[in-house]
N, C-alpha and C positions, 0 to 999 in steps of 0.2 A: 504494500500500500504506500506508494511513493508520495501520494498527495492526501493522506489521511487527515481529516479534519480541516482541509483547506477549502477555500471558496474561490471558484474560478468563473470568469465571464468570457464568453466567446462570441464575437460578432460574426455575422453570416454563418451562424452555427447550425443551420438546419439542413445543410446539404454539403456535398463535396468535402473539401479539406476541413472546413469548420465543424461539420458533423462528426467526422472521424476524430478530430481533436477533442470535441466535447465527450464523445464516447470513451476515448482513451483516458481522459482526466477522471471521468466518473468511475471507470473500472479500477483506478488507482486510489479511490476513496474521496475524491473531491465532490462537493456540492457544486453543480454547474448551472450557471445562468445562461441559457441559450437565447441569443438575441438575433432576430431575423425579421425582415419585412414580411415574409410569408408565414402568416400565423399558423396555418394548418400544418405546414411542414415543421414548424417549430414544436407544435403540440406532438406531432408524430415522433420527433426526435426525443423529446422528453419522455414520452410513453415507452419508447424502446429502451431508454436508459433505466427507467424504473422497473420495467419487466426483467431486466438483467440484474436487478438488485441494487442499482445505483440511485443517487439522489440528484434531482434536477428541477428547474423551473424555467419558464420561458417568458420572454418579453417581445411583443411585436412592435418594432420600432423602425421608422424610416431614419436612417443615420444622417440624412441631409438636414433633418430638423434638429437644430441645436437645442431648442427648448425641450424636445423629447429626450435627447441624450442627457441633458442636465437632470431631468426628472428621473431617468433610469439610474443615474449615478446616485442621486439622493435616496432612491428606494433601496438600492443595494447597500448603501452605507447604513441606512436605518435598520434594515432587516438583519444585517450580519455584523456590522460594526467594523468590518475590515474587508479587504480584497487581497487574496494571495497571488492570484494569477489573472492577468488581463491579456487575452489573446486577441489583438487587433487584426482580425483576419479579413475583414470586408474589403472588396475590391472588384473592379470591372475592367474588361479589356479597353473600353473607351473607343472613341472614334479614330479612324485611320487617317494618315496623312497630315499635312499642315493646313489644308484648307478647311478649317473647322468653323462652325458657327459659335457665337458666344455661348449659346445654351449647351452645346456639346462640350466646350471647354469647361464651363462651370460644373456640369454634371460629372465629368471625369475627376476634376479637382476636388469637388465636394466629397465624393465617395472614396477616392483613393488617397486623399491627403487630409482634408479638413476634418472629416468625421473622427478619425483615429487620434488626430492631434488634440481636438477639443475633449473627446471622451477621456483620454489619458489625464488631461488637466482636471476635469470634473471629478475623477476618481482618485486624485493624488492623495488626499487625506486618508482615504480608505486603504490605499496601498502603503502609505507610511505606517498606518496602524497595524499592518501585518508584521512589520519588523523584519520580514524576509520575503519580499514580494518579487515576482517576475513579470515583466511586461514583454510580450512577444508581438512583433509586427510581421505581417506577411508582405515581403517585398517581391522580387522576381529576378530571374536572370536578366531580364530586360532592364533592371536597375543597375546591373553590373556591366553589361555590354549593350551596345546600341541595338535598337529595333528599327529596321528600315521601313517597317509597315506602320508602326504606331509611335511616333516620337512623343506624343502626349503621354502614353502609357509609360515609356521609359523615363520621362521627366518626373512623373509622380512617384514611380517606384524607386528611382534614384534619390529623390527627396526623402523618402522613407528611411533609406540607409543613413543619410546625413542626420536626420532627426534622431535615429537610434543612438548614434555616437554622442550627440549632444545631450540627450536625456540620460544616457549612462553616466556621463561625467557630472551632470547636474544633480543626480539623485543617488549616487553611490553611497554617500554618507547617510542617506535615509534607509539604507538596507534594501534598496530597490535595484535589481538587475534589469537591464534593457537590452534585448537582442532581436535579431530579425532572421527569418527564414527566407531564402530566395529560391522558390521552386522553379524548375524548368517546366516541361509539359507534364500535366497531371490529368489522368482520366477522370474528369468530373463533368457534370452537366454543362459547365461553362466553357469547356474546351473548344467546342465547335465555333464559339463566338470569336476566337482568335483568328480564324481563317477567313472571316469577313464575307462568306458566301452562304447561300441557302441550299445548294445542291448537295444532298447527302452523299452521293457517290463521289463527287468531286472532293468533298471534305475528307472522305476516307482515303482517297488517293494522295491528297496533300499531307494528311497525317502520316501515312506510310513513308512518304518521301522525307518528311522532316525527321521522323523517328530514326531513319537510316543514318542521319547525321549525328545521332547521339551515341557516344562510345558504348554504352550499355545496350543500345539498340531498341529501346522501348520507352514509353512514357512511364511515369511513376503512378502508383496507386495512392489515393488519399491517405490510406493507413500508413504508408511509408513517410509521408509528411508529418502525420500525427505523432509518429514515434520520435521525430526530432523535436516537435513541439513539447512532448512529454519530457524529454531530456532537458530542455530549456526551462520548463515549468518547475522541475523538481530540483532537489539538492544534488542530483548527479552533476549539475552544472553550476555548483555553488561559487566557483571562481571564474565564471564566464560572464562578461558583460561588455557591451559596446561592439559586438561583432555581428556579422551577417554570414550565415551558413548556407552555401549553395547546396541544394538537394536536386541535382539535375542530371544524374547519370554520367557525369564527366563532361558535360557540354562546355562549361567555362574553363575546363582545364586545357583545352586545345589552344 
């Protein structure tokens, strides 16, 4: 029980990497707050955790709504008095190219950057109350190397890495470790969105072509990302802060 008696919060926790992370935390003894815009999926995630013997609750929140995020943070602080693990997982591929509308720019920035920045701030007192907290961000390999298809996505995910370093320095004395995971391709419901097309057959062709460039020859599974999140959430990584861990099958090693 690596997270026994811990309280964890996971954004975008109802599917893909977030759900796998929430399930992994719960299996290791944490009470998990599953935050997602999709209320039904969040309920199903919580139900699955409870059926497996874990403890969880859900909150249906639009992370673009800062007032809703502040209310979420206040509720977590009131209910638990602390937060031991904050997994800022929420993110979207965003619009492609440089010819973006203002709405597309704002949408990508609000979800990939602003939401996690402000939620971390709103929860800082609860994280300090833990005395041994871990904040985890989901970045991307596109934050480490350029993306020719989505400069906006690279911009936001690279910003996450800079934020992680800064927060790690700012809050080390508070007993708060701050790190990021940089996944490569992950087999999640959101993966087809990165290919920017609607033709299922063409998506599969492009996936196969891209996976062939990965040294391990395949995409990762959400559970493989969750295991790294569990490492960062637990005392297994007690001396790790300010770093970004690529989980990419060797893609950025080339």
